[in-house]
N, C-alpha and C positions, 0 to 999 in steps of 0.2 A: 757653742759659740755662734752668734748670729752672723750670717753671711749675706742675708737678703734684707732689703730696706723694709721698714715697717713704721707705722705711725705710733702705735702703742706696743710696748712702753717706749718712752724716750730713751734713745741710746746716744749719749753725748759724743760730739766730735769737736775737735779744735777748729775754730772758725765759725761755729754756730752762732746765729743771732737768736737770742732766747728771751723769754719772759719768765721771771721768777715770781711766784706767788707766796707771800708771807703766810697767809692763812692755811694754804695747802702744806707748807713746810711744818707748821704746828701740828696738823693732823698726822703727818708722817712721823714726827718726833714722839707723839703720844701713842703710836701704834705698838702693840706688844710684838709685832712681827719684825720690827726694824732691828738692824744690827746693834748690839749693845756696846760695840767698840767705838761708836761715834763720839766725838768730842763736843760737849755742850758749849764750850768756849767759842766754837766757830759758828754758832747759830747767828745768822745776820740780824734777826729781829730782836735778839738779846743785846748784841753789841750796838745796834742802832734802833732804839725803840720807835723813832719817828719814821721808820722805813715805810714807804707807800705800800698799798695792797698789791700793786704790780710794779716790778722793777725790770727795766729793759737793759740788756747788756750783751756782751760778746764773750764766748768761751775762748779764753786765751791760754789756759793751762788745764791739764788733766793728769791725774795720778791715781792709779789703782792700788788698793790695799787688800791684803788677805783678810777674809772674814772669819767665820761664816756669818752671813753671806758676803761674797766679794763686794766691796763698795769702792766708790771713787770720790776724790776731792776735786771739785770743779773750781777753777779760778775764773770768775766772771768779772770782766772789766765793764763798768757802767757806761752807757751812752750819754752823750751830752743832752740829747733830747729825751725827755721822759714822758711823752704824750704820743698817742697813736697818730693823730693828725700831723704832728710835726715830723714824726719818723717817716710817714708816707711821702712827705714833701721833699725829703732828702734822698739823693741817690747814693751819696757816700755818708756813712754814719760816723760822726766824730766821736772819739772816745775821750773820757775823762781819765784822771789818775785814780779815781775811786775804784776799789776792788772789794768784792765780797767772795768769801769761800763757802762752798756748799758741799757737804758730804751727802752722797746720794746713792741709792740703789733701788731697783724695782721692788716694791713692797706690796704684799698681798692686801687687797681691800682698800688701798690708798691710791687715788688717781695721781697721775704725774703732776707735780707742782712746779716743774720746769718744762716749758713748752716752746717749741720752735716758733719764732715770731710769725713766720709765714702761715703757720697753722692757726695761731691765735687770731691773726688779722682776718683770715678767711672766715673764721667762726663768727666774727662780729659783723661781717658783711651780709650774713644770712638773715632774712626776715623770719621771725618765729612768732607763733601764736598758739594759744591753748587749743588743743584738739589736733595739732599737727602730728602726723605719723612720722616717726624718725627711727634711725638706727643708732645704737650706742656702741662705741668701740671698747672692747676689752683687750687683754693681752694678746699679742700676735695678730692684731687686727680682726679679731672675731667680732662680728656685728650682731647685736641682739635687738629685735624690734620692740618699739615702745611708743607711747603716746604722751605728748606734753600735757600735763594736767595743771601746771601752775608755774609761777615765777616768784622768787624770793623778793620781798619788799617792792613788788610791782603790782599795781591794781589790775584785776582781770579785764577791765574795760580799756586798757592802754592799747594804742594802735601798734601794729607790728614794727613800724619804723621807729617808734619811741622805745620799744622793748629793747632793741639792740643797743641803743645809746645808754639806757639805764643799766643794762647788764654790764656794760664796760666799767661802771663805777666800782663794782665789786663782783667779778664774775665767778669766783670760786663757789662751786655747788649752788649756783643761782637758779637752776632749772629743775623742776620736779617732773619726773616721768613715771608713768604707770606701765609696768612691763606687760607686754602682750601675753595673754594666757596661752600656755602650751598644753599638750595632752598630758593629763594627770595632775595639772595644777589645780589646787583647791580654790584659791582666791587670787585676785589681782593685787600685787604689791607695788608700792611706790618707793622711789629713791631720788635723792638729790644728785645731780650731775652738773658738770661745767660745760660751757658752750663748745669747747674744743674736743670734747669727748664724743660729739655727734659726728656722724658721717656726712661729709659735705660733697658738693658736686665736683665733677672732674675738672672744673675750671680753676681749682685751687693751684696757686703757684707752688711749684716743687723746687726744692733745693737739691741740685745735682750737678755733677761735673759735666762739662760739655763733651759730646761724643769724641771730637778729635783729641782732647786732653786725656780722656779716659783710655782711648786706644793707645796713645803714646805711653802712658804710665803702665798699661798692661804689657806692652812690648818690652819695656825695661825690666819689669818683674819676671817675665818669662825668660828673658836672656840671662838674668842673674840666677834664676833657678837652674839653668842648664850648666852653669859654671861649677865644676867639681869642687872648687874651693869653698862653695857655699852650700854644699849638700846637707850639712848639719841643719840648715834653716829652712829647707824646703817643706818639711812636714813638722807637725807639733811633736815635742818630746813625748815619748811613751811614758806618761805618768801613771798609767794603770798597772803595768807589770814591771817595766824596767826600773823606773824611778818613782816609787809610790809616795815619797816625801816631797816631790817636786811642787805640788800645790800648797804645801805648807810654807813655802818660801816665795813662790811665784803667784801673784794674784790673777794675772790675765795672760795666759799663754798666747803666743803669736808666732806665725810662720809665713813663709812666702806664698804657700798655697791658699791660706786664708785671705791674704791681700789680693791674690789673683781672683778668687771667687767673689770677693766683695767688689772688685772692679768690674767683673763680668756681669754682676747682678744689678749694678747701679746703687750699691749700698752707700758709697761715699758722697758727701755733699760738698767737700772742699778738698783742694789739693793738699792743704796742710794736714788734713786727717790721714791721708795716705802716707805722708812722711812720718806722722806720729806713729803709725803702726809699724813701719819699717824700723824706726828708731827704737820701738818697744822690743823688737827682736834683740837688738844690742843690749838694752837695759836688762832684759831677762838673762841673757848670756853672761853679762857682768855679775849679776846677782847670784847666779847658781854655780859659777865657776871661779877658780882662782885667777886673779888678775895676772896678765902676762902669759897665760897659757894659750893653746891653739884656738879654742872656741871663742873666747873674747876678742882675740886679735882678728880672727876671720870676720866676726860680727862687726867690728869697727871698720874693716875694709868694705864690707857689704854696704853699710850706711854711706860711707864715703863715695863709693861708686854710684849709688842710687842718687845722691845729692848732685853729683857732677852731671849725671845724665839728665836729671830734671832741669838743672840750670842751662844745659845745652839743648834742651828741647828733644832729648832722646837720640841725638845724632852721634854721640860718642859710642865707640865699641866697648863692650864689657871686657875688662882685662882679666885674663885667665892665667893663673899661676899654679904650679904644682905645690901641693901641700908638703911641708917638710915634716919628717918624723919628730914627734915631741915627747919628751920625758916629763910626765906630770910632776908638779911640785905642790905638795899639800901644806898649807899653813896650819899651825897648831890651833888656830881659832876657828877652823871650820866647824859647822854645826854637827856634822856626822862624819863617820869614817869613810874612806874611799871604798867603794864597792868593787869587788873583783869579779870579772866575767871571763870564764875560761882562762884564767891566769893572766888576762890582759886588762889594763885599766883604760877607762874612757874619760876624756876631759869633760864630757857633758854630765858627769856624775858628781862633780864637785859643787860645794855649796858656799855661799857668801860668808864672809867673816861676821862675827858678832859685833864688830866695831863700825858697821856701816852707819853713815850719818843721813839725816833727813835731807830731802831734796831742797836746796835753797830757793828754788823757783816758787815754793809755796810758803815762804816766810811771810809773816804778817806785814802789811803795808801800813806805814805810819800815818798815811792820809785817811785811813778808814774810820777814824774816830769822829770825824765831823758828822753832824746830824744832817739829815735831809730837811729841806724846807717844807713846811706843811703846805 
């Protein structure tokens, strides 16, 4: 699980301002490497055939699902302004009621078709020309040297300033690069890439928490981790040896130490993303345990205290209470039997009921059927 920030692949967070590319999503859908559990009914370019090549929105919802591979459903609320120049002129970006849902996971040989707006905007500010030496980013920010050998639908004689404007019309795989020969390479090969796949200068605007806010949230997480009531949530569940079926039910494990490491490394881009991860601890506890038992109740209290501390700017003290002995109660509809360990039962070993319902947050929006204006 990633705990450090990276440009590639895109790891979605609630609060992200993003650009969605229709053509890239089509490449993703046609890839044999994609998860076969994805729902074709949610494809935005099918529901709305007039969808522009690039759509600007804000991630307002995120839900992980068990794969393989693990994938997520992004709820992207569209911005009122759908042009780069208009977006740059606005400090606060107004949201519409229009929502698209995108099922997404990192997919081999398919570039990100959802990109942070800041990254996309930086890529369009760069002047590019045939013969430029560039570096292309791959997974986990590995950079590979290459040379620009052409542009899609752009004349070779075009000036650099015009190239960037023309690339913005349909940027997906709009640049042809020739890979720099390495030792043992027989011949030079070419590949189509998108502008945001190139390494850009250090002046690129970064989305990150302010240092004071990050330190404050880190203090809250550390104090909650020291509370004996929340010791269940400090580290990830041992899904290798103790609970081998955990990942059959939990798509995205989360713990306080992961939140701490992410805060320390600058992983988070928004305060809402930190809260999402803490709330995910509770969701996982609710999903894997019988409701009303010790673990879900403690997880509920964890989220409550975190939210209170956030609202108070971290000034409240963490409430510490002694945990009461609990006699587990297993419902008949649990997916597996209670595992016995040395004659004692553990609440963390219970699994959700088969009767769980889908999250209403991701119900289809009735306003989504309207077409975009051409």
